[in-house]
C-alpha positions as CSV (number, residue, x, y, z in Angstrom):
1,M,0.0,0.0,0.0
2,Q,2.8,2.4,0.9
3,D,4.3,2.3,-2.5
4,I,1.8,4.6,-4.2
5,I,1.6,6.8,-1.1
6,N,5.4,7.2,-1.0
7,R,5.7,7.7,-4.7
8,L,3.1,10.5,-4.5
9,K,5.4,12.4,-2.2
10,K,7.7,13.1,-5.2
11,E,5.7,12.2,-8.3
12,I,2.5,13.6,-10.0
13,F,0.4,10.8,-11.4
14,V,-2.1,11.0,-14.3
15,C,-5.4,9.3,-13.9
16,D,-7.7,8.4,-16.9
17,G,-10.9,10.2,-17.9
18,A,-14.6,9.5,-18.4
19,M,-15.8,6.0,-19.1
20,G,-19.5,6.5,-19.8
21,T,-19.1,8.9,-22.6
22,M,-16.4,6.8,-24.1
23,L,-18.6,3.7,-24.1
24,Q,-21.4,5.8,-25.7
25,K,-19.0,6.5,-28.6
26,H,-18.5,2.8,-28.9
27,G,-22.3,2.1,-29.0
28,L,-23.6,2.0,-25.5
29,S,-27.3,3.0,-25.7
30,A,-29.5,4.8,-23.3
31,G,-30.9,2.6,-20.6
32,E,-28.2,-0.1,-21.1
33,C,-26.1,-1.2,-18.2
34,P,-22.5,0.0,-18.8
35,E,-21.1,-2.5,-16.3
36,Y,-22.5,-5.5,-18.2
37,W,-20.2,-4.7,-21.1
38,N,-17.4,-6.1,-18.9
39,L,-18.9,-9.5,-19.8
40,T,-20.6,-8.9,-23.1
41,K,-18.2,-6.5,-24.9
42,A,-14.9,-7.0,-23.1
43,E,-12.9,-6.1,-26.2
44,K,-14.4,-2.6,-26.2
45,L,-13.5,-2.1,-22.6
46,V,-9.9,-3.2,-23.3
47,L,-9.8,-0.7,-26.2
48,V,-11.0,2.2,-24.0
49,H,-8.5,1.4,-21.3
50,R,-5.7,1.1,-24.0
51,E,-6.6,4.5,-25.4
52,Y,-6.2,6.1,-21.9
53,I,-2.9,4.2,-21.3
54,E,-1.6,5.4,-24.6
55,A,-2.6,8.9,-23.8
56,G,-0.3,8.7,-20.7
57,A,-2.5,7.6,-17.8
58,D,-0.6,6.1,-14.9
59,I,-3.9,4.9,-13.2
60,I,-6.9,3.5,-15.1
61,I,-10.3,3.0,-13.4
62,T,-12.4,-0.1,-13.9
63,N,-15.9,0.1,-15.5
64,T,-17.7,-0.6,-12.2
65,F,-19.0,2.8,-11.1
66,G,-22.5,1.2,-10.8
67,G,-21.2,-2.2,-9.9
68,N,-22.8,-2.5,-6.5
69,R,-25.9,-4.7,-5.8
70,L,-28.3,-1.9,-5.4
71,K,-27.4,-0.4,-8.8
72,L,-27.3,-3.7,-10.6
73,Q,-30.7,-4.7,-9.2
74,K,-32.2,-2.1,-11.6
75,Y,-31.0,-4.3,-14.5
76,N,-31.8,-7.6,-12.8
77,L,-28.0,-8.2,-12.8
78,E,-27.3,-8.5,-9.1
79,G,-26.6,-12.2,-9.6
80,K,-23.7,-11.3,-11.8
81,L,-22.1,-8.8,-9.4
82,K,-19.0,-10.8,-8.6
83,E,-18.5,-11.8,-12.2
84,I,-18.9,-8.2,-13.5
85,N,-16.5,-6.7,-11.0
86,I,-13.8,-9.4,-11.4
87,S,-14.0,-9.2,-15.2
88,S,-13.7,-5.4,-15.1
89,V,-10.3,-5.8,-13.4
90,A,-9.3,-8.5,-15.9
91,N,-10.2,-6.2,-18.8
92,A,-8.2,-3.3,-17.4
93,K,-5.2,-5.6,-16.5
94,L,-5.3,-7.0,-20.1
95,A,-5.0,-3.5,-21.5
96,V,-2.1,-2.8,-19.1
97,E,-0.4,-6.0,-20.2
98,Q,-0.8,-5.2,-23.9
99,S,0.6,-1.7,-23.3
100,G,3.8,-2.8,-21.6
101,R,3.6,0.1,-19.2
102,P,3.4,-0.2,-15.4
103,V,-0.1,1.2,-15.0
104,M,-2.1,0.8,-11.9
105,V,-5.7,-0.4,-11.9
106,A,-8.2,1.3,-9.6
107,G,-11.4,-0.6,-8.8
108,D,-14.2,2.0,-9.1
109,I,-16.9,2.3,-6.5
110,G,-19.8,4.7,-7.0
111,P,-22.8,5.6,-4.9
112,T,-25.6,3.2,-4.1
113,G,-28.1,5.5,-5.9
114,S,-30.3,5.4,-2.7
115,L,-30.7,8.0,0.1
116,L,-29.7,6.8,3.5
117,E,-32.0,7.1,6.5
118,P,-33.5,9.4,7.7
119,L,-33.8,11.0,4.3
120,G,-34.4,7.7,2.5
121,F,-34.9,4.0,3.4
122,L,-31.4,2.6,3.1
123,S,-29.6,2.0,6.4
124,V,-25.9,2.6,6.9
125,K,-25.5,-1.1,7.5
126,E,-27.2,-2.0,4.2
127,A,-25.0,0.5,2.4
128,Y,-21.9,-0.9,4.1
129,E,-22.8,-4.5,3.1
130,A,-23.4,-3.4,-0.5
131,F,-20.0,-1.7,-0.7
132,K,-18.3,-4.7,1.1
133,E,-19.6,-7.1,-1.5
134,Q,-18.2,-5.0,-4.3
135,V,-14.9,-4.4,-2.5
136,L,-14.4,-8.1,-2.0
137,A,-15.0,-8.8,-5.7
138,L,-12.7,-6.0,-6.9
139,A,-9.9,-7.2,-4.5
140,E,-10.3,-10.8,-5.6
141,G,-10.1,-9.6,-9.2
142,G,-6.7,-8.1,-8.5
143,A,-7.2,-4.4,-8.4
144,D,-4.2,-2.4,-7.3
145,L,-6.2,0.2,-5.3
146,L,-9.8,1.3,-4.9
147,I,-11.4,4.6,-5.8
148,I,-14.7,5.8,-4.2
149,E,-16.1,8.7,-6.2
150,T,-18.9,11.0,-7.0
151,M,-20.2,10.9,-3.4
152,I,-22.3,13.7,-2.0
153,A,-23.5,12.3,1.4
154,L,-21.1,11.9,4.2
155,E,-22.6,8.8,5.9
156,E,-22.6,6.9,2.6
157,T,-19.0,7.9,1.8
158,V,-17.8,6.9,5.3
159,A,-19.6,3.5,4.9
160,A,-17.8,3.0,1.5
161,V,-14.4,3.9,2.9
162,R,-14.9,1.6,6.0
163,A,-16.0,-1.2,3.8
164,A,-12.9,-0.8,1.6
165,K,-10.5,-0.6,4.5
166,E,-12.0,-3.3,6.6
167,N,-12.4,-5.8,3.8
168,S,-9.2,-5.3,1.7
169,K,-5.6,-4.3,2.1
170,L,-5.7,-2.0,-0.9
171,P,-5.0,1.8,-0.8
172,V,-8.3,3.7,-0.9
173,I,-9.0,7.0,-2.7
174,A,-12.2,8.8,-1.5
175,C,-13.7,11.6,-3.7
176,M,-16.7,13.7,-3.0
177,T,-18.3,16.1,-5.5
178,F,-18.5,19.7,-4.4
179,D,-20.1,23.0,-5.6
180,V,-18.3,26.3,-5.1
181,T,-20.4,29.4,-4.3
182,P,-19.4,32.9,-5.5
183,N,-18.0,33.6,-2.0
184,K,-15.8,30.4,-2.2
185,D,-17.9,28.3,0.1
186,V,-17.2,24.7,-0.8
187,R,-19.9,22.1,-0.1
188,T,-21.6,19.0,-1.6
189,V,-25.3,19.4,-2.5
190,M,-26.0,17.5,0.7
191,G,-24.3,20.3,2.6
192,V,-21.0,18.5,3.5
193,D,-18.2,21.0,3.9
194,V,-14.5,20.3,3.3
195,P,-13.3,20.2,7.0
196,T,-16.0,17.7,7.9
197,M,-15.2,15.6,4.8
198,V,-11.5,15.5,5.6
199,T,-12.0,14.7,9.3
200,E,-14.5,11.9,8.8
201,L,-12.9,10.2,5.8
202,T,-9.5,10.4,7.4
203,K,-11.0,8.8,10.5
204,A,-12.6,6.1,8.3
205,G,-9.2,5.3,6.9
206,A,-9.0,6.9,3.4
207,D,-5.4,7.0,2.1
208,I,-5.9,9.6,-0.6
209,L,-8.6,12.3,-0.7
210,G,-10.0,14.5,-3.4
211,S,-12.9,15.4,-5.7
212,N,-14.4,14.5,-9.0
213,C,-17.2,15.6,-11.3
214,G,-18.6,19.0,-10.2
215,N,-19.0,22.2,-12.2
216,G,-15.9,22.3,-14.3
217,I,-12.1,22.7,-14.1
218,E,-12.0,26.3,-12.7
219,Q,-14.1,25.3,-9.7
220,M,-12.0,22.2,-9.2
221,V,-8.9,24.4,-8.5
222,E,-10.9,26.0,-5.6
223,V,-12.0,22.6,-4.3
224,I,-8.5,21.2,-4.2
225,R,-7.2,24.4,-2.6
226,A,-9.9,24.0,0.2
227,I,-9.1,20.3,0.7
228,R,-5.3,21.0,0.8
229,A,-5.8,23.6,3.6
230,N,-7.3,20.8,5.8
231,T,-4.9,17.8,5.1
232,D,-1.5,16.8,4.1
233,K,-2.7,13.5,2.5
234,P,-2.2,13.0,-1.2
235,L,-5.0,14.5,-3.3
236,I,-6.7,13.7,-6.5
237,A,-8.6,16.0,-8.9
238,E,-10.9,14.7,-11.6
239,A,-12.8,17.6,-13.2
240,N,-15.5,17.5,-15.9
241,A,-14.7,18.8,-19.3
242,G,-16.7,22.0,-18.7
243,M,-20.4,22.0,-18.2
244,P,-22.8,19.7,-19.9
245,K,-24.8,21.3,-22.8
246,L,-27.6,20.0,-25.0
247,K,-27.5,20.2,-28.8
248,D,-29.8,18.4,-31.1
249,G,-30.9,16.1,-28.2
250,I,-27.3,15.1,-27.5
251,I,-25.4,16.1,-24.3
252,Y,-21.9,17.4,-24.9
253,Y,-19.1,19.1,-22.9
254,D,-17.5,22.3,-24.2
255,G,-14.2,22.0,-22.4
256,T,-11.5,21.3,-25.0
257,P,-8.4,19.2,-24.1
258,E,-6.3,22.4,-24.3
259,V,-8.6,24.4,-22.0
260,V,-9.0,21.6,-19.5
261,A,-5.2,20.9,-19.5
262,S,-4.3,24.5,-19.1
263,F,-5.4,24.3,-15.4
264,T,-3.1,21.4,-14.7
265,G,-0.4,23.6,-13.3
266,A,-2.9,25.4,-11.0
267,L,-4.2,22.1,-9.7
268,I,-0.7,20.9,-8.9
269,E,0.2,24.2,-7.3
270,T,-2.9,24.1,-5.1
271,G,-2.1,20.6,-3.9
272,A,-3.2,17.9,-6.4
273,N,-0.9,14.8,-6.6
274,I,-3.1,13.0,-9.1
275,V,-4.8,14.7,-12.0
276,G,-7.4,13.1,-14.2
277,G,-10.7,13.7,-15.8
278,C,-14.4,13.0,-15.2
279,C,-17.5,13.5,-17.4
280,G,-16.8,14.5,-21.0
281,T,-13.1,14.0,-20.8
282,T,-11.4,11.8,-23.4
283,P,-8.0,10.3,-24.1
284,A,-7.2,13.6,-25.9
285,H,-7.8,15.5,-22.6
286,I,-5.6,13.1,-20.7
287,K,-2.9,13.4,-23.3
288,E,-2.8,17.2,-22.9
289,I,-2.8,16.9,-19.1
290,K,0.2,14.5,-19.4
291,N,2.0,16.9,-21.7
292,Q,1.5,19.7,-19.2
293,I,3.0,17.6,-16.4
294,E,5.9,16.6,-18.5
295,R,6.6,20.2,-19.4
296,R,6.7,21.1,-15.8
297,K,9.1,18.3,-15.0
298,N,11.4,19.4,-17.8
299,K,11.6,23.1,-16.8
């Protein structure tokens, strides 16, 4: 576990970008389960992973964002949970093997999609068990680390981190999604502020903290600045490629690779140790981010 933590004290890593929008380009239709492609269209998953590796990613993320029981139930696929998660790691590992580069595979864990009590009907124990099941499958598959991302509720995030730390020996990244107000107040839509996030996720055992998704790259700089002010742990930043827009019935993101990558220096200077992308980012965005990091190293 300490290898990545120690390396991050002196290196900047590049993480990959969006998975969903990439799969859509390869034919994923609306209403289709992206995670099921790990079994039915593995070759396309390997291709997407390879594209990100070739763009310069040091960490690639498995196609398991919705790979927990509660999400898979919506597709009547909960019986294939273990198979889906294990195969997702295998697909990513195959891409790494084909590339010949020493790239790490992060098992992706997203939200349950349900509100926890008292706002909803899901108990913390039920959430923990759902995360535990996915953690065990990803660990069995051979993931190098785990990434918990796009979280907005503190109790759910803590449950996911605890499940990861208590049921695996893998390094754990924990990301929450924040909004930034004009007066620089940084909170999730559920009202979680940065000091509370840092305190509780550190207590739960997270090794790396950070943020993903959100309202674009400029706000991500402010989010990372706020997190860094509260911790000396390694940080990860995965911003969207701008804001989603609708044209001819199709959602697109207007942040070009050059524009998104132009904030790489600012992210690093404010505290990011890992820089990647979220919704709308592509291998082209990751390549530009990698180029920016290489230029900084060579100065």
